[in-house]
C-alpha positions in Angstrom: -57.9 -43.3 -46.0 -55.7 -41.5 -43.4 -54.2 -38.3 -44.3 -51.4 -36.7 -42.0 -52.3 -33.4 -42.2 -49.0 -32.2 -40.5 -47.3 -29.6 -42.6 -43.7 -29.6 -42.5 -42.2 -26.5 -44.6 -39.3 -27.5 -46.7 -35.4 -26.4 -46.0 -33.2 -26.9 -43.2 -34.4 -27.8 -39.6 -35.3 -24.5 -37.5 -33.1 -24.0 -33.9 -35.9 -25.7 -32.0 -36.1 -28.8 -34.3 -32.2 -29.1 -34.3 -32.1 -29.1 -30.7 -34.9 -31.7 -30.7 -32.5 -34.0 -33.0 -29.5 -33.2 -31.1 -31.6 -34.6 -27.6 -32.3 -38.0 -29.8 -29.4 -38.2 -31.0 -27.6 -38.5 -27.3 -30.2 -40.5 -26.1 -29.9 -43.2 -28.9 -27.2 -45.8 -27.4 -24.4 -47.2 -29.2 -24.6 -50.5 -31.0 -27.1 -51.4 -33.7 -28.5 -48.0 -34.1 -25.6 -46.4 -35.4 -26.6 -45.8 -39.2 -29.7 -44.1 -37.4 -27.2 -42.0 -35.4 -25.4 -40.7 -38.9 -28.7 -40.0 -40.1 -29.8 -37.2 -37.5 -26.4 -35.9 -36.9 -26.5 -35.1 -40.6 -29.6 -33.5 -40.3 -28.2 -30.9 -37.2 -25.6 -30.0 -39.7 -22.8 -31.0 -37.3 -19.7 -32.1 -39.5 -18.7 -34.5 -36.8 -20.5 -37.4 -38.2 -18.3 -37.4 -41.4 -15.3 -38.2 -39.8 -16.2 -40.7 -37.3 -18.0 -42.7 -40.1 -15.1 -42.5 -43.0 -13.1 -44.1 -39.7 -15.7 -46.3 -38.2 -14.5 -49.9 -37.8 -16.9 -51.4 -40.0 -16.3 -49.5 -42.7 -12.8 -50.1 -42.4 -13.0 -53.6 -42.4 -15.2 -53.7 -45.4 -13.0 -51.5 -47.8 -9.7 -53.5 -46.7 -6.0 -52.1 -45.8 -5.7 -50.3 -49.2 -9.0 -48.0 -48.3 -7.6 -47.4 -44.9 -4.3 -46.2 -45.7 -5.8 -44.3 -48.8 -8.2 -42.5 -45.4 -4.8 -42.2 -44.0 -3.5 -40.7 -46.6 -5.6 -38.3 -47.4 -6.2 -37.4 -44.0 -2.7 -36.1 -43.6 -1.9 -32.6 -43.2 1.5 -32.9 -44.8 0.4 -35.4 -47.7 -2.9 -35.0 -48.5 -2.4 -32.2 -51.1 -0.3 -34.8 -53.4 -3.2 -37.2 -53.9 -1.3 -39.9 -53.3 -3.0 -43.5 -54.4 -3.0 -46.5 -52.1 -3.6 -50.4 -53.6 -2.6 -53.8 -52.8 -4.6 -56.9 -51.5 -4.3 -58.5 -48.6 -1.5 -57.6 -46.1 0.4 -55.9 -49.2 0.0 -52.4 -49.7 1.5 -49.9 -52.6 1.4 -46.5 -52.4 2.0 -44.1 -55.9 2.1 -41.0 -56.9 4.5 -37.7 -56.7 6.0 -35.4 -53.7 8.3 -32.9 -53.6 11.1 -34.6 -51.3 12.3 -37.6 -50.0 11.2 -36.9 -46.5 7.8 -36.9 -47.8 8.0 -40.3 -49.5 9.2 -41.8 -46.5 6.6 -40.3 -44.2 4.2 -41.8 -46.2 5.5 -45.0 -46.5 6.1 -45.1 -42.6 2.3 -43.7 -42.1 0.8 -47.0 -44.0 3.2 -49.7 -42.3 2.3 -48.3 -38.9 -1.6 -49.0 -39.6 -2.6 -52.1 -38.0 -2.6 -55.4 -40.6 -0.2 -53.9 -43.2 2.9 -56.1 -43.1 4.5 -54.6 -46.4 4.8 -51.5 -48.3 6.0 -51.1 -51.8 6.9 -47.5 -51.9 6.5 -46.2 -55.6 6.3 -42.9 -54.8 8.3 -40.3 -57.5 10.5 -37.3 -56.1 10.1 -34.4 -58.5 10.5 -30.7 -58.4 9.2 -27.8 -59.9 12.6 -27.4 -61.8 15.9 -28.9 -62.8 18.2 -28.7 -59.4 22.2 -29.1 -60.3 24.2 -30.8 -58.0 25.6 -27.7 -56.4 22.0 -27.0 -55.7 21.1 -29.7 -54.4 24.5 -29.7 -52.0 23.5 -25.7 -50.9 19.9 -27.0 -49.8 21.2 -30.0 -47.6 23.6 -27.6 -45.9 20.7 -25.8 -45.1 18.5 -27.8 -43.8 21.5 -29.5 -41.7 22.2 -25.9 -40.4 18.3 -25.3 -39.2 18.3 -28.7 -37.2 19.4 -28.0 -33.5 20.4 -31.6 -33.8 23.3 -31.3 -36.2 26.6 -29.6 -35.9 28.1 -28.6 -39.2 31.8 -28.9 -37.4 30.9 -32.7 -37.3 29.1 -33.7 -40.5 29.2 -32.2 -43.6 27.0 -33.4 -47.1 27.6 -33.0 -50.8 24.9 -34.6 -53.8 25.6 -36.5 -56.9 22.9 -36.7 -59.2 20.1 -36.6 -56.3 22.4 -38.7 -54.1 23.6 -36.9 -51.0 26.8 -38.4 -49.2 26.9 -37.4 -45.3 30.5 -37.7 -44.2 32.3 -36.6 -41.1 32.7 -37.8 -37.5 30.6 -38.0 -34.4 30.2 -40.2 -31.4 26.1 -39.4 -31.2 23.8 -41.9 -33.3 20.8 -39.5 -32.8 23.0 -36.8 -34.5 23.1 -39.1 -37.5 19.7 -40.1 -37.7 18.9 -36.2 -37.5 21.0 -35.6 -40.4 20.0 -38.0 -42.5 16.4 -36.8 -41.7 17.5 -33.2 -42.8 19.1 -34.1 -46.2 16.1 -36.0 -46.8 14.0 -32.8 -46.4 15.9 -30.8 -48.9 14.6 -30.4 -52.7 16.4 -32.8 -55.1 17.5 -35.2 -53.0 16.4 -39.1 -53.8 18.8 -40.8 -51.7 20.8 -40.1 -48.6 24.2 -42.2 -47.5 25.9 -41.7 -44.6 29.4 -42.4 -44.3 29.6 -40.4 -41.2 32.1 -42.2 -38.9 31.2 -43.4 -35.7 34.7 -43.5 -34.0 37.3 -40.6 -33.4 38.6 -38.3 -35.8 39.8 -40.6 -39.0 41.1 -39.5 -42.6 38.4 -40.3 -45.0 39.8 -43.2 -47.4 37.9 -42.3 -50.5 36.8 -38.9 -52.1 32.8 -37.9 -52.1 32.6 -38.8 -55.7 34.3 -41.9 -55.1 31.7 -42.8 -52.4 29.6 -42.2 -54.7 29.8 -44.1 -57.6 31.3 -47.0 -55.1 27.3 -46.7 -53.9 26.0 -46.9 -57.4 28.2 -50.1 -58.1 26.5 -51.7 -54.8 23.0 -50.6 -55.6 23.3 -52.3 -59.4 24.6 -55.6 -57.9 22.0 -55.7 -55.5 
């Protein structure tokens, strides 16, 4: 009986062995030997193979769109701490979980919608905070976000919060400023919806008070 007398000590490969294995890794052509390549990379102690394997086309195809969306959420620097979950079937994906701001909820939905094959995203994310925030507190935080945004001029656009909904009012000829104000308001804690009543034309009197605008918007939402 043949007996292999070559003794291999237990434990991690020695530096010379690592160099030899790396040389083997580089010499293996791309194609059918991808699994072998990952195993050798693992032995060398490198971590790069983990991310490459996670996003390998073959793995994504087998897992389907929910797994692709889940991987994107898990690897997002801004979103992974929330542990959001993706589910769905076909070309439709749903995202659930809890985040701190409306901006983060929108970010998750946009991230999923940008992946190839995703045709519909159902955003079931809940927006929460560490404690209760009053309308005055929400308004103050929105004003701070607007003031911090260089694209927004507070002499053009103002805001006030009612029950989580923020109403933007004012006048500006710049549509980019309106969008910047909307995004800034969405970054404030306690905001669940942003409604823009900013006028695109020249200065004109406001027909309704902020509270009337809010109640009008609520009625429209209920009718929808």
